[in-house]
N, C-alpha and C positions, 0 to 999 in steps of 0.2 A: 505468573501465568506462562511466560515464554522465556526460556533460558537458552542462550547461544554460548557455547563454551569451546574455545580453541578451534573454531571453524576454519578449515582450509580447503580450497578447491583448486585443483590443477587440471588443466585440459591437455590432452595428449593427441597428437596427430601430425602427419607428415614428418615424422622423426623428431618433433620438438615437443617439449613439455612447457606449457605456459602457466605460470602461477597467477591466478586471478584474485584469489582471496588468501591471505597469508595466515592470519591468526586473529580471529575476531571473537571477542567475548563481551557480551552485554546481556542485560535482562530487561524485560518489560513487565511491569506490574499489572495485575488484573484491573481492568477498567481504565488503563492509561492510553493516551494517544501520543505516540512517539513518531517523529519524523526522521528519516535517514536522508542525509544530503552529502554530496561529495563531488569531486571533479568529474567531468565527463569521462566515461570509460573506466571508472574506478571499480566496477564490479557490483554496483547496487542491485541490478537485476539478478545476477548470479547468486548473490547473497539471499535475496528474497525467494528465489526458486529453491534454494537449499532449505530455507526455513519452512517453506510450504510443502516440502517432501517431493518436489518435482525433479530435483537433482540430488544425487547422492554425494555428500561431501567426501573429499579425499581423506580428511582427518577431522577430529572434533565431533561434536554432536549438538543437536537441537532437541530441547524438551518442551513439550506442551503440557502444562499442569502436571509436571513430574514424569510424564510418559515420553519415552524417546520417540522422535519422529523418524520413521523409516520408510515413509510413503505418505501420500496426501492423507492427513488425519481427519477423522469425521468432525472434529470440533473447529475446523478452520475453513474459511472461504477466501477466494482470491479475486480481485478486480484488476484486470489487465489494462494496459495502456491502449491497445488497439481494439476498441469496442466493436469496430466493423468486422473483426475476425473472431471475436468471442461470442457473437450472437449469430444464431442460425437464420439466414434471411428468408428461408422457406417456411419458418414457423412464426406464428403470431406472437406478439409481445407476451401475452399471458402464458403461452406454451413455453417460451424461452425461460421465463421466470420459474415455471413449475418443474422444468426438466430435472434439475438436481434432486428435487424432493422425492422423485420416484425411487432413488437409491435408498431412501429412508424407509420405504415400504409403509408410507402413511396412507390413510384412507383418502378417497377422492374429496370428500367434503373438507377434511382438514387441509389438504393441499390447496383447495380453492380459497379457504380462509387466509392462509399464509400468503398466497399470491396477491389477493385483494389488499391485505394489510400492507404488504411491502410496496405495491404500486401506489397506494394512497400516501405512504410515507415519503415517497420521492416526487409527489405531485403529478402522478400519471394514472390516476384512478380511472380515467375514461379511455385509456389507450390500450387496454388488454386485447382488443380485437384487431389492432393495427399490425402491420408488418414493420420490422425494424427499418427497412429502407424507406418507409414513408415518414420517418421521424428525422429531426435534425440531429447533428452529431451530439449535442449536449443532451438531448432527450434519449438517444441511444445509450449514452453512458449512464444515465439515470436508470435505464432498464437493467444494465449490467449490475449496478449497485443494488437495485431491488432484488435481483436474482440472488445476490449474496445475502441480503437481509432475510429473505424468505427461508434460507437454509438454517437460520438461527445459530450462527457460529459463535463460539467463544472468542475467537480471534479473527480479525479481518485484515488481510494483507492487501495493500493497494500499491501497484507499480506504476508510478507516474500517470495516474488515470486521467489527468486533465491536460496533458501535454498537447493534445491534438485539437483542442477547442479554442475559440476566441477568448479574448481577455474578459469580456463581460460575462460570458457563460462560465468561465473558469471561476470568477468571483462568486457567482451564484452556487456553483457546485461545492466550493470550499465551505460556504456557509451551511450548505446542506449536510456535509460531512460532520461539521461541528455540532449541528443540531441533532443528527441521528446518534452521534457518539454520546451526547448528554442524555438523550431520551432513553436509549437502549442499554447504555453501560457496556458496550462492546469494547474489547481491547483492540486497538488499531495500530498497526505498523505501516506507516505511509512513506513510500520512497518518492522523492522528487529531486529534480535538478534545480528547482527554483528556490532561492534563498528566502525571499519574502514569503512564499507560500509555506515553507517549513516553519518559519517563526510565527506566522499568523495562525497556523493550524495546531501546532504541537504544544503539548505540555512539557516536552523535552525534545531537544534536537541532538541527534548523534551525528557528528561530523566524521566522515570517513576520509582516509588518506588516499593518495593516488595508488593505482594498482602496482604491485600486489597489496591488497587492502588490509589495513588495520584501523582500529578506532583512533581518530586523531583527538577528538574531544567530545565530552558529553555536556550539554548546556541546558540548564533548567530555564524554561520560559516562564518568567514570573509576571506575565500580563494578566489582566482581569479575566475571569472565566467567561464573562459576557463580552464578546468581541464583535465589531462590525467593520466593514470595509472602509468606511469614511474616517472614523475617529481613531481606531486602533492603529492604522497604518501611518498616521501622522503624529502619533504620540512620541515623545522623546525616548521612552524606554524601548519602543519598537525599533527606533533608529539605532539605539545602542546595541541591541541584540543582533540586529541585522548586520551591523558593522563587525561585531565579534565573529559571527559565522563566516562572513565574507573574508575576513582576515585569516581565519583558520583554513578556509579552502584555498586561498592563495598560497599559504604556507605549505599546504599539502601538495599543490602543483609543483612548487619548487623542490619538494622532497624527493621527487623521482617518479618514474613511469614504470609501466609493466615491462617485464623482461622474461626471457626464457631461463629455466632452471635446469641444472644438470641432474 
């Protein structure tokens, strides 16, 4: 479903050229939930923006279902970390969720159906008339997820979406993502800096090196499909996988940091 080949991104400014992503190649199968994790500042968000067509790569390419990504593709949705900046505070929840659907030129009734279904899926069926600022942080991020779901994407990109919420809310949202992934069969590429979250959520974890970024390791998560916060996280296999990812990230940190290129 998603192919990243030889991706490289160099930022230029003030007479310097900084290589953020060096040579990234990986694939995500249709219906797979893959987590990307790596050292702080390694270029995870840069990578995700290139995948989503929000940044043009310096070299390499991204393909969605065989089609080259040269701008935000119609089959992809993005959930950002800062839900407070991605929702319009002057628009009600239902209007926020509906907004991208107007680009699809759908009829009003069909848009209403998709909005209602998405809000019900994230547990906010009664919140359509509220404003985002009237909701908690966790509920606002649920609205952002509902907006993405209503768009009916083939691929969902999530950029550290739970970094700004408390631990209990984060656990609830992790379980929400797993449930939606199973129910809807969406392909998800999930960026996080949290090792435990990556192992808990993913069917596969891609560990990135320090910047300039390359793939350090790809790890299959062979935990049961049915996971819960209490039992999964205390299982011996979860501890083994978490330790492996942690070791790889520490190795990545020792491997070097970002630098200017000539």
